[in-house]
N, C-alpha and C positions, 0 to 999 in steps of 0.2 A: 541583531536579534532584539526582540521586544517582549514586554510583559503586559499585564492587565492595567492599562492606564497608569503605569508606574515607571520606575527607573530600571534600566537594564544596563549592566556594565558601567554604572556611575553616570549615565546620561539620561535626561528626561525623555519619555516616549509617550506617544499618544495611542498605543496599541490596545487591542482587545477585540471582542467580537465584532464591534462596529467600526474598526479602523478603516475598513474598505469604504464605508459610507462617507467618512470624512475625507478620505483621499479623493473620491469621485467628486465631492462637492468643491474641492479645491482645484479641480482640474489636473490632478496628478496622474490619472490613469492613461497609460500610453499603450498597453498591451491588451489585446483582446483575442477572442476566438480560439483558434487552434493552438496558440502559444500556451494556453493553460495546460495542455497535455504534454508540453515539451520541457518546461522549466520546473525545477524542483520548488516545492512550496516550503515556506519557512515556519518553524514551529512556534506556537504561542504558549507562554507559561501563565500560571495563575488562574486557570479555568479548570472546571471539572465537569464530567458528563454523568448524569444520573439517568438510570433506566429502571423502571419498575420499582421506584423508591430506593434503589441501591446505587451507590457510586460505582462506576466502572473504573477500577484502579489503573488499567492499562490503556484506556482510551487516550488518544492523542489528537491535538487540534492544530491545524496549519492554515496560514494565510496564503492565498494565491499570489503570484508575482505582481499582479495588477491591483491587489487588495480589494477586488470586487467579490471574491468568493472565499469561503472557508470550508476546509475539509475536516471532517470528524472521522477518525479511523478507529474501528472497533475490532474485536477478535475475528469477526467473520466478514469483514468488508468495510464499508464506510458510507458517509453521506456528504453531499456537497450542498452548501447553502449559498444561494445567490443573494448577496446583500442588497442589491438594488431592487430586484423584483420580489424579494422575500419568499422565493420558492426553494424547495428542498428536493433533492434527488438522491436515490440510492445507488451505490456502486458495489459490484461484486469484488471480492478480494483480489482476483487476478487482473482487475482494471487499475490497480494501484502499483506502479513500478517504483522501486526504491533504489536510490543511488548509493555510492560508496560512503556517503556521509549520513546515511540513514534518514534521508529526506525523500518525500514522495513526489511523484508526478502522476496524477490521475488521468486516465483515458476518458475524457468527457463523452466520447462517442458511445460508451457503454452505460451512461447515466440513465436511470429510470425515474422520471419525475413522480413525486409522491403528493405534492400539494404545496401549501404555504406554511411557513413557520410564524410563530407569534413572538413579539418582542414586548415584554412587560418589565419596564424599568431596568433594562440591561440583562434580563434573563430571557433566554431563547427556549422555546419548546416547539416540538413538532411530533407528528405521528409517524412511526415506522410500521412495518408489517407486523412487528411483534410488540407493539405498545408505544407509550410516550417516552420521548427523549427530552432531557432538559440540559442546557448548557448554561452554567452559572459561575460566578466568581468563587474561587477556592478560598476558604478561610485561611488567613495568613498565620504562620507560626512566628511568634515574637518572643525574644528572650532566650535564656539558656534552655536547651532541649536535649534530652537524653538520646542516645543512639537508638534505643528501642522505640521511643516515641516518634523519632524521625522516620524510622522504617515503617511504623504502623501508619503514619500520616501521609507518607510519600512512597507508596508502592511503585510509582513510576521511577523514582530514583533507584530503588532496589532492583527493578527489572533492568534498567539501563546499566547498572553496575555489573549485573550478572553477565551481560553481553560484552563488556569491555575486556580487552586482553592487553594488560600492560606489558611493556618490554621486559623479558625475563631477566636480562642482565641488570637492569635497574632495580627490579624487585629483589634480586639476590643481594645487591649492594645495600639496599635499605634494610633488608632483614638482618644484616650484620651490625647495625648501629647499636652501640652499648650505652651511650649517654641517654638518660631519661629525657624524652621529647614529648612535648604537648603541641598539637596543632589546633589553634583556635580557628574554627571554620565559621566565618560570617557570611550569611547568605539570605536571600529573599525567596520565598516560594513563588513570588510574582515575577521572578527574574529568569529570563531564558538562558543567560550565560550560566547562572547557577545550575539550572536543570541540565546543562550540557557538561559542566566541569566537576560538580560534586560527585557524581557516580564514579568517574575515573579515580578520584582520590579515595573514595570508599573502597573500591576494588583493589587499588594498589596497596593500601594499608592492610586490608584483609589478606591479600596474597602474601605479603611480607611476613605475616604471623610473628611479628616482633612485639613482645609485651612491653618493651621500652618505649613504644610509640603509641600515644593515645590521641584520639580525636575528641574535641569538645565543640559542640554545635551551638551557634547563636543565631536565632532568627531575627531579621530586621523588618521594621515596618516599611510600608511602601514609600513614605516620605523620608526614610532613612534617619529618623529622629530618635527611634527607640530600638533597643534599650540604651538610653543616653549615657549611662555610667560606663558601660562596656565599650561603646563606640568611642567615647572620649578617652578612656584608659588606653585603648589600642590604636587610636588615631585612624579609625576606619571611616572611609567615605565612598568606597567603591564596592560593587558586588560582582562576583564573590571576592572576598579577601580571606586568604589563609595565612595566619600569622604563626610562624614556626618558632617555638621557644625551647631552649635548652638551659637548664639550671636557672630558670626564670628570666633569661635574657633572650631577646629576639635575635635569631640568626638569619632570618630571611622572611620574605613574604611574597605571596602570589596574589596579584590583583587583576581581576577581570578574566584574563586568559593566560596560559603558559607561554613562555618563550619558545620552548621545544615541545614538551609534553608534560603532563602532570608528574609522571614518575621520574622523568629526566630532571625536571626543575627541582623536585623534592630531593633527589640524590645529590644534586649540586649544592643546594642549601645546607644539607646535612654533612657535606664534605666527604661523600663516599662515591662520587660519580666515577664509574669504571672507565 
């Protein structure tokens, strides 16, 4: 998974709205035509969609398997951007099929071409039937961030958390932890791994309803240099990193992705795995 010209899962990436253009220029495109409607598209982090001067909090953006196209999913359908021809087409909601991993595969046969999009210094804009849409980089969150501020700034995390169903046995075990526990959550809003794994952690801790367990969020800059003091103190170099502390001592950490699941790994680190 990738982010906006940044790091994802601790590895440098070239992703973003125009990753497809770069891939095509390098001769990396091998899949064309009908394959676009068959393979799941991969989600992009670090971008936001603005319509009628308001951010669409639940809009999602995906790269096609050949990196030539980008899919913007809205509440009532979506748009497909052809990054080579700079054309944009509309799709009805029923033309977007979702797999078990919550990734889409659009039926391009139902696409209705609308015209061309504009690219102005990395910001895309195009006209839909109901006004102008803009795709632009999302302002990063850097430093210590309260849970309320995170929820307000990242409604997509909140939405994903509401849909996640952690394993009940693991939640029950975590709910019984008595030792005061702090989980330092290091993440980047530009990181697709973070977009995938933070919501399950948020939902797991919420479902456990254990006042002994607290989440503390720390946003990281795209170059992973800030906030330097906290990154150095906790020896963090990968995103996301969840540092689990009890009585001020680290008892485990989660880096990039879980070994089993967020809730199973958390229960194991806390010593309550059923």
